[in-house]
Phi, psi and omega in degrees: 000318180297322180295325180295318178296320180296317180295320179294319179296318179297323179294318179296316179298318179297320179295318179296318180296318180295318181295321181284349179266356181251138172221155183241134177244122177269180187289350180264005189229162165231150185227148174241141174258121183247141175231112184055040177084354180259145181283122178240354180196151179231132178236102183256341180266143178296146180145197182264138176233167183231150177212165177275123182300148176071309184286320184250152176228160181243131176242127182252145179232149181289129180260006180274170175286127184252156178243147177226111175273128181264150173291152181300141176228157181254130179238158178248117181288174182294338177267019175068017176266140181273135181231135173269131186233131169249133182219161171216159182231153172241135184207170174215157177279106185272323182231104185292331179292311176298322180298316180295317180295324184283327187250346181061218181283352180292334175059222185294327178298314178293322180295321180297317179295318179293320180294321176303314181297319179296315182293320178300317179297316181294318180297312180296323181294315183285311184289341177286350182258358182237165182282161179296329179298320178293321180292320184278349181290162180281343181263090184239016184301317181296321179295316181294322177296320180294320177299316178299316181296324180289321184277337187302315181301319179289326176295323178300324180294342176268000184083015183255142171258113180278112186274316186202150172231130182235137173267108183284318186214135173228115184224157171282146174301147183307322183290343181262350186297314184298315179296323179294317178299317180297318179294320178296318179297316179298319179295318180293322178295321178295317178297320179296318178297320178297317180296318179297317180297317178294323178295317178297320179296317178295320179297320179296319178296318181294317179296318179297318178296321179294317178299317179297319179296318179298314180300316180295318180294315179297316180298316180294320178296317178297319179298314179294324178297318179296321179296314180296318179298317179296318179295321178295317178299318180296320180294320178297316179298320179297317181296316177300318181297319179295318179297317179297320181290329181286317182207094185296322183292318178295322180297319178296321179298316180297317180294325179294318178299320177298319180293320177299316183298316181290324184285327186261013177295152181297133177093356180289154178294142179296146179242141177246113183228156176282152182296333181266019179293145178297341182297329182258020186299324182271003177257358181279150179280177180297337180272357178095001178263139178289138178278000000 
């Protein structure tokens, strides 16, 4: 009976030892086997692993993509304006051995503090080289990529793969907002005044050009009118000359009728002429008496 108890006890001890020598790693984890604080094994694939009970221990780390929200920090842009920035990063533990050596027993808590310091330095370094307008604009993809590139080498030294850095919010400090608004208003007013001045100058050029064009058109029209008038006068003279040459007596008669019409129009001044005046030559009867 006593032997049975001893065998059962030995079996239980063996079971406990066997159970304590087995560990399981799922697909979301990576594991290190430590012996007296030193790394003696790495388990990165999901499944069952083994260790020496009591002497060795297993430390597991998250293999998923992790997020880190940073506290707001103040940066000074290249134009000496202060900007408040909120950012967050996404990363994963890429090398568990480097991660353990860099953070020791502090693990993810220690890594988060170190990563915050790295990101703050990178953000200040990058944003300090650009203007506040670029930082405050909605198109900041290039800036965020540059921050990630600057911070990535130091993150690698911690065994971390820095996947992405995002600027959530970029604002002016409250005490600077009023001055900024005033400066923006002054800049817009100056731009508006410049535009108005350029518009007035352009309008003056257009008016001057229009006036010059009008003068040229009127001058050309008058010149052409004088030419046409001169040609018409010449044509009239030619016609009169031809008419006179064809029948001089009829031409004289026609000219006399024109003179009678103008002289005898209503309202004309009275004329005193002798009866034998040549003016009435075509008004005399066949007997020589005026009708």
